[in-house]
C-alpha positions as CSV (number, residue, x, y, z in Angstrom):
1,M,-23.3,-21.5,17.3
2,F,-19.9,-23.1,16.6
3,D,-19.8,-25.3,13.5
4,P,-17.7,-28.4,14.2
5,A,-17.0,-28.6,10.5
6,A,-15.5,-25.2,10.4
7,Q,-12.1,-25.0,8.7
8,P,-9.1,-23.7,10.8
9,A,-7.4,-20.5,9.8
10,L,-4.4,-18.5,10.9
11,L,-3.6,-14.8,11.0
12,V,0.1,-14.0,11.2
13,L,1.4,-10.4,11.6
14,E,4.8,-9.2,10.3
15,D,6.1,-9.1,13.9
16,G,5.5,-12.9,14.2
17,S,2.3,-12.7,16.2
18,V,0.0,-15.6,15.5
19,Y,-3.8,-15.6,15.9
20,R,-5.7,-18.9,15.5
21,G,-9.3,-19.0,14.4
22,W,-11.7,-20.3,11.8
23,S,-12.2,-19.6,8.1
24,F,-15.2,-17.8,6.7
25,G,-15.7,-16.4,3.2
26,A,-13.3,-17.8,0.6
27,T,-10.7,-20.4,1.5
28,G,-7.1,-19.7,0.6
29,T,-4.4,-17.2,1.5
30,T,-4.4,-13.4,1.4
31,M,-2.0,-10.6,2.5
32,G,-2.5,-7.0,3.2
33,E,-2.0,-4.2,5.8
34,V,-4.0,-5.1,8.9
35,V,-6.1,-2.2,10.2
36,F,-9.1,-1.9,12.5
37,N,-12.4,-0.2,12.2
38,T,-14.4,0.8,15.3
39,G,-17.8,1.3,13.7
40,M,-20.7,-0.6,15.1
41,T,-22.6,-0.7,11.8
42,G,-21.9,-0.4,8.1
43,Y,-19.6,-3.4,7.4
44,Q,-20.7,-3.7,3.8
45,E,-20.0,-0.1,3.1
46,V,-16.6,-0.5,4.7
47,M,-15.8,-3.6,2.6
48,T,-16.8,-1.9,-0.7
49,D,-15.0,1.4,0.0
50,P,-12.1,1.5,-2.5
51,S,-10.1,3.3,0.2
52,Y,-9.6,-0.1,1.9
53,C,-7.8,-1.5,-1.2
54,G,-4.7,-3.4,0.0
55,Q,-5.9,-3.8,3.6
56,M,-7.4,-6.5,5.8
57,V,-9.9,-5.0,8.2
58,T,-10.3,-6.0,11.8
59,F,-13.9,-5.2,12.9
60,T,-13.9,-4.3,16.6
61,Y,-17.7,-4.7,16.9
62,P,-17.9,-8.4,18.1
63,E,-20.8,-9.4,15.8
64,L,-20.4,-9.3,12.0
65,G,-22.8,-10.3,9.3
66,N,-26.0,-10.1,11.3
67,T,-27.9,-8.1,8.6
68,G,-26.3,-9.9,5.6
69,V,-25.5,-7.9,2.5
70,N,-27.6,-6.2,-0.2
71,P,-27.0,-4.3,-3.5
72,E,-28.2,-0.9,-2.1
73,D,-25.4,-0.6,0.4
74,E,-22.4,-1.2,-1.9
75,E,-20.1,1.8,-2.3
76,S,-18.5,0.5,-5.4
77,V,-18.7,-2.4,-7.9
78,R,-17.2,-4.9,-5.5
79,P,-15.5,-5.3,-2.1
80,Y,-11.9,-4.1,-2.2
81,I,-10.6,-5.4,1.2
82,R,-8.1,-8.2,0.9
83,G,-9.4,-9.9,4.1
84,A,-11.9,-9.7,6.9
85,I,-11.1,-10.3,10.6
86,A,-13.9,-10.8,13.1
87,K,-14.7,-12.1,16.6
88,S,-18.0,-13.8,15.7
89,V,-19.7,-14.1,12.3
90,C,-23.4,-14.7,11.6
91,D,-24.2,-17.0,8.7
92,R,-28.0,-16.7,9.0
93,P,-28.7,-13.0,8.6
94,S,-31.9,-11.4,9.8
95,S,-32.9,-8.4,7.7
96,W,-35.7,-7.7,5.2
97,R,-33.1,-6.0,3.0
98,S,-30.6,-8.9,3.0
99,T,-30.0,-10.9,-0.3
100,Q,-27.0,-12.9,0.8
101,S,-25.0,-13.8,3.8
102,L,-21.7,-12.1,4.4
103,G,-19.7,-15.3,4.1
104,D,-21.3,-16.2,0.8
105,Y,-20.7,-12.6,-0.4
106,L,-17.0,-12.8,0.3
107,K,-16.8,-16.2,-1.4
108,T,-18.3,-14.7,-4.5
109,Y,-15.3,-12.3,-4.7
110,E,-12.7,-14.8,-3.4
111,I,-11.9,-12.8,-0.3
112,P,-10.8,-14.9,2.8
113,G,-11.8,-14.1,6.3
114,I,-10.9,-15.3,9.8
115,H,-13.2,-15.3,12.9
116,G,-13.1,-16.7,16.4
117,I,-10.0,-14.7,17.4
118,D,-9.6,-12.1,20.2
119,T,-10.2,-8.9,18.1
120,R,-9.8,-6.8,21.3
121,A,-6.2,-8.1,21.8
122,L,-5.4,-7.7,18.1
123,T,-6.7,-4.1,18.1
124,R,-4.7,-3.3,21.3
125,K,-1.6,-4.6,19.5
126,L,-2.2,-2.5,16.4
127,R,-2.8,0.6,18.6
128,S,0.4,0.1,20.5
129,V,2.7,-1.2,17.7
130,G,0.9,0.4,14.7
131,A,-0.8,-1.0,11.6
132,M,1.3,-3.7,10.1
133,N,1.2,-6.2,7.3
134,G,-0.5,-9.6,7.9
135,I,-1.4,-12.8,6.2
136,I,-4.6,-14.9,6.6
137,S,-4.6,-18.6,5.4
138,S,-6.9,-21.6,5.7
139,E,-4.7,-23.7,3.4
140,V,-1.3,-23.2,5.1
141,L,-1.3,-23.6,8.9
142,D,2.5,-23.3,9.5
143,P,3.1,-19.8,11.0
144,D,6.8,-19.8,9.9
145,D,5.8,-20.6,6.3
146,L,3.2,-17.8,6.3
147,L,5.7,-15.3,7.8
148,R,8.1,-16.1,5.0
149,Q,5.4,-15.4,2.4
150,L,4.4,-12.2,4.2
151,Q,7.9,-10.8,4.0
152,T,7.4,-10.3,0.2
153,L,4.6,-7.8,0.7
154,P,5.6,-4.2,0.4
155,S,4.8,-1.6,3.0
156,M,1.8,0.7,2.5
157,E,4.1,3.7,2.7
158,G,5.2,4.6,-0.8
159,L,2.5,2.4,-2.4
160,N,0.3,3.8,-5.2
161,L,-3.0,1.9,-5.0
162,V,-5.1,4.5,-6.8
163,K,-4.3,2.9,-10.2
164,E,-6.0,-0.3,-9.0
165,V,-9.3,1.4,-8.2
166,T,-9.8,4.4,-10.4
167,T,-12.2,4.2,-13.4
168,D,-10.7,3.3,-16.7
169,K,-13.0,5.6,-18.7
170,V,-14.9,8.8,-18.3
171,Y,-18.5,8.5,-17.4
172,E,-21.4,10.6,-16.1
173,W,-23.2,9.6,-12.9
174,E,-26.8,8.9,-13.7
175,E,-28.1,6.9,-10.8
176,I,-31.1,8.4,-9.1
177,T,-31.3,7.9,-5.4
178,E,-34.6,6.5,-4.2
179,E,-36.4,9.0,-2.1
180,S,-36.9,6.4,0.7
181,W,-33.1,6.2,1.2
182,A,-32.3,9.8,0.7
183,F,-31.6,12.4,3.4
184,N,-31.2,16.1,3.2
185,A,-29.3,17.7,6.0
186,L,-30.4,21.1,4.7
187,D,-33.8,20.5,6.5
188,T,-32.0,20.5,9.9
189,D,-30.5,23.2,12.0
190,S,-27.1,21.6,11.8
191,T,-26.4,23.3,8.5
192,E,-26.2,26.7,10.3
193,T,-22.4,26.6,10.5
194,D,-19.6,29.1,10.6
195,T,-19.0,28.3,6.9
196,G,-22.3,30.0,6.0
197,S,-24.4,27.1,4.8
198,D,-28.0,27.7,3.8
199,S,-30.7,26.1,1.8
200,S,-30.2,28.4,-1.3
201,A,-27.4,26.0,-2.4
202,N,-30.0,23.4,-3.3
203,S,-32.8,25.4,-5.0
204,A,-34.8,23.1,-7.3
205,D,-35.4,25.8,-9.9
206,Q,-31.7,26.4,-10.6
207,E,-29.7,25.1,-13.5
208,P,-27.6,21.9,-12.8
209,L,-24.0,22.6,-12.1
210,T,-21.3,20.5,-13.8
211,V,-18.7,19.0,-11.5
212,V,-15.8,17.0,-12.7
213,A,-14.7,14.4,-10.1
214,L,-11.2,13.0,-10.2
215,D,-11.6,9.3,-9.2
216,F,-8.9,8.2,-6.8
217,G,-11.3,5.5,-5.5
218,I,-14.6,7.4,-5.3
219,K,-17.5,6.1,-3.2
220,R,-21.0,6.0,-4.7
221,N,-22.6,8.0,-1.9
222,I,-20.3,10.9,-2.7
223,L,-21.8,10.9,-6.2
224,K,-25.3,10.5,-4.8
225,R,-24.8,13.5,-2.5
226,L,-23.5,15.7,-5.3
227,A,-26.4,14.7,-7.5
228,S,-28.9,15.4,-4.7
229,Y,-27.6,18.9,-4.6
230,G,-28.4,19.5,-8.2
231,C,-25.0,18.6,-9.7
232,R,-24.3,16.9,-13.0
233,V,-21.2,14.8,-12.2
234,I,-18.6,13.7,-14.7
235,V,-16.2,11.2,-13.3
236,V,-12.7,11.0,-14.8
237,P,-9.7,8.7,-14.3
238,A,-7.1,9.8,-11.7
239,D,-4.5,10.4,-14.4
240,T,-6.6,12.8,-16.5
241,S,-4.8,15.9,-17.5
242,A,-5.9,19.4,-16.4
243,E,-6.6,20.3,-20.0
244,E,-9.0,17.5,-20.5
245,I,-10.8,18.2,-17.2
246,L,-11.2,21.8,-18.1
247,S,-12.5,20.9,-21.6
248,Y,-15.7,19.7,-19.9
249,Q,-16.3,23.3,-18.8
250,P,-17.0,22.4,-15.2
251,D,-18.4,24.7,-12.6
252,G,-16.4,23.0,-10.0
253,I,-13.7,20.3,-9.3
254,F,-14.1,17.4,-6.9
255,L,-11.1,15.4,-5.6
256,S,-12.2,12.0,-4.3
257,N,-11.2,9.6,-1.5
258,G,-8.8,6.7,-2.3
259,P,-6.3,4.1,-1.0
260,G,-2.6,4.0,-0.4
261,D,0.0,6.7,0.0
262,P,-1.0,10.1,-1.4
263,A,2.6,11.1,-2.0
264,A,2.9,8.1,-4.4
265,V,0.1,9.2,-6.7
266,T,2.3,10.5,-9.4
267,G,1.1,13.5,-11.2
268,A,-2.1,14.2,-9.2
269,P,-0.7,17.1,-7.1
270,E,0.6,18.7,-10.3
271,V,-2.7,18.4,-12.1
272,T,-4.5,19.8,-9.1
273,Q,-2.1,22.7,-8.9
274,A,-2.9,23.4,-12.6
275,L,-6.6,23.2,-11.9
276,L,-6.3,25.7,-9.1
277,A,-5.0,28.3,-11.6
278,S,-8.5,28.2,-13.1
279,Q,-9.9,29.5,-9.8
280,L,-12.8,27.1,-10.0
281,P,-14.4,26.0,-6.7
282,T,-12.7,22.8,-5.6
283,F,-13.7,20.3,-2.9
284,G,-11.6,17.4,-1.7
285,I,-12.4,14.5,0.6
286,C,-9.9,12.1,2.3
287,M,-7.3,11.3,-0.4
288,G,-8.5,14.3,-2.2
289,H,-7.8,16.4,0.9
290,Q,-4.2,15.1,0.9
291,I,-3.7,15.6,-2.8
292,L,-4.9,19.2,-2.5
293,G,-2.5,19.7,0.4
294,L,0.4,18.3,-1.6
295,S,-0.6,20.6,-4.5
296,L,-0.4,23.6,-2.1
297,G,3.1,22.7,-1.0
298,A,2.4,20.7,2.2
299,D,3.7,17.2,3.1
300,T,1.9,14.0,4.2
301,F,3.0,11.4,6.7
302,K,1.8,7.9,7.7
303,L,-0.2,7.7,10.9
304,K,0.7,5.0,13.5
305,F,-2.6,3.2,13.1
306,G,-4.9,5.6,11.3
307,H,-8.5,6.7,11.8
308,R,-11.2,4.3,10.8
309,G,-14.6,4.6,12.4
310,L,-17.8,6.5,12.6
311,N,-17.4,8.8,15.7
312,Q,-14.3,10.8,15.2
313,P,-14.7,14.4,16.6
314,C,-13.5,17.2,14.4
315,G,-13.6,20.9,14.8
316,L,-11.5,23.9,15.7
317,T,-13.4,26.2,18.1
318,E,-16.8,25.6,19.7
319,Q,-18.5,23.8,16.8
320,I,-17.7,20.1,16.7
321,E,-18.7,17.5,14.0
322,I,-18.9,13.8,14.7
323,T,-17.4,12.3,11.5
324,S,-16.8,9.1,9.6
325,Q,-13.2,8.5,8.8
326,N,-11.0,6.0,6.9
327,H,-7.4,7.0,6.4
328,G,-3.8,6.0,7.3
329,F,-2.1,9.2,6.1
330,A,-2.5,12.9,7.1
331,L,-1.2,16.3,6.2
332,D,1.8,17.6,8.2
333,A,0.5,20.7,10.0
334,G,4.0,22.2,10.2
335,S,4.4,22.0,6.4
336,I,1.2,24.0,5.5
337,D,1.8,27.5,4.1
338,K,-0.2,29.5,6.7
339,D,0.0,32.6,4.5
340,R,-2.2,30.9,1.8
341,V,-3.9,28.1,3.6
342,E,-6.1,28.1,6.8
343,I,-6.6,25.0,8.9
344,T,-10.3,24.7,9.4
345,H,-10.6,21.4,11.3
346,L,-8.5,19.3,13.6
347,N,-9.2,15.7,14.6
348,L,-9.8,16.3,18.3
349,N,-8.5,12.8,19.3
350,D,-4.9,13.5,18.2
351,Q,-4.9,17.1,16.8
352,T,-4.0,16.0,13.3
353,V,-5.2,18.2,10.4
354,A,-8.8,17.4,9.4
355,G,-9.7,20.3,7.1
356,I,-8.1,23.1,5.2
357,R,-9.3,26.1,3.1
358,H,-7.5,28.4,0.7
359,K,-7.5,32.0,1.9
360,E,-8.1,33.5,-1.5
361,L,-9.6,30.8,-3.7
362,P,-12.9,28.9,-3.3
363,V,-11.0,25.8,-2.5
364,F,-11.4,23.6,0.6
365,S,-11.1,20.0,1.7
366,V,-11.6,17.7,4.7
367,Q,-9.9,14.5,5.8
368,Y,-13.1,12.8,6.9
369,H,-16.2,11.6,5.0
370,P,-19.2,14.1,5.0
371,E,-21.1,11.7,2.7
372,A,-21.4,9.3,5.6
373,S,-22.4,5.8,4.4
374,P,-21.8,4.6,7.0
375,G,-21.7,7.4,9.6
376,P,-23.3,10.5,10.9
377,H,-24.6,13.4,8.7
378,D,-23.1,16.3,10.8
379,A,-20.8,17.4,7.9
380,D,-23.2,17.2,5.0
381,Y,-23.3,21.0,4.9
382,L,-19.9,20.9,3.1
383,F,-21.7,19.7,-0.1
384,A,-24.0,22.7,0.2
385,N,-21.0,25.0,0.7
386,F,-19.4,23.6,-2.4
387,V,-22.5,24.1,-4.4
388,R,-22.9,27.6,-3.1
389,A,-19.4,28.5,-4.1
390,M,-20.1,27.3,-7.7
391,R,-23.4,29.2,-7.8
392,E,-21.7,32.4,-6.6
393,Q,-19.0,32.1,-9.2
394,T,-21.4,31.3,-12.0
395,K,-23.5,34.4,-11.0
396,S,-20.4,36.5,-10.9
397,S,-19.2,35.3,-14.3
398,S,-22.6,36.0,-15.9
399,K,-22.4,39.6,-14.8
400,K,-19.1,40.2,-16.5
């Protein structure tokens, strides 16, 4: 129901487009790259995914906030979006898990939002023109004034946002996932893949494996999935040296997701390249996939409007995975060294690179999010494959 006391708000895009609506969340002004997410669920996980740092998210599903928010669904310590854009917002959530309304949650973190606009029209514009910078304000309602402010915001291309979200200290992940919220894809037939997944990767009687995770903006559910497969996970800042990483004597290296332009993350490809020399099993997701590609000599480029949703089809031959994705950059297929690197997955909507694997080393990565949260569990077998590679190498080393 419309609130007659609702405060007007404006969204202005860098091309001068103006969208008039109503304020929710915090009052004030915010700027960021305007993108859209096509998921029908999981708005809290989206908002707390550090990969959205620097962006304002348009939610294409017409209802937002119906189930409120709760601590269990947070993917990081706070929401990282700069603004929320919606058609209709519910301020009286209905869910036994809810502890707060979405509007109040955004107020807590001083994040403005706008609702009541035609999100279909906005999404169509972003699809045709491309993701662009925008500004939301409930305190300044002059479009020309807002456009002048917006012109000071730099482009996402060339922007290193990892430094804003990475951990500032080394820590070991210790949270135990409650059994009621856990899932184990190894109990399903979907793990029988061409990559050789099987339940031996997660045997309870085996010693824990040590994984060092480079935090480019890591999601909690990635850490939970690694822990659920019997891994001890040590999380380190994104600028940690290869020498320090190897000093923890890891069984494997994990390269996390993260925001911004991967080519702007100074030093990360070089550190990854040095780690590859150790021949340790290495697994990258999203930003980690791009960093791995850069370390292997490939280039990245900015997509027109990116992939952000829960039903992106990926595969290469007859086996298809429905995947959760959130990225605005991709590896350039033509720059990949085919003598050393195999493309294992393509995004079947636009044929961009969605997965790679080194032909000689136990090293692989995917552009999408196999940890889900939100999203399908089709690709959870990748965690099992990573664990298996570590187990096999550990077994091989013990025989020498």
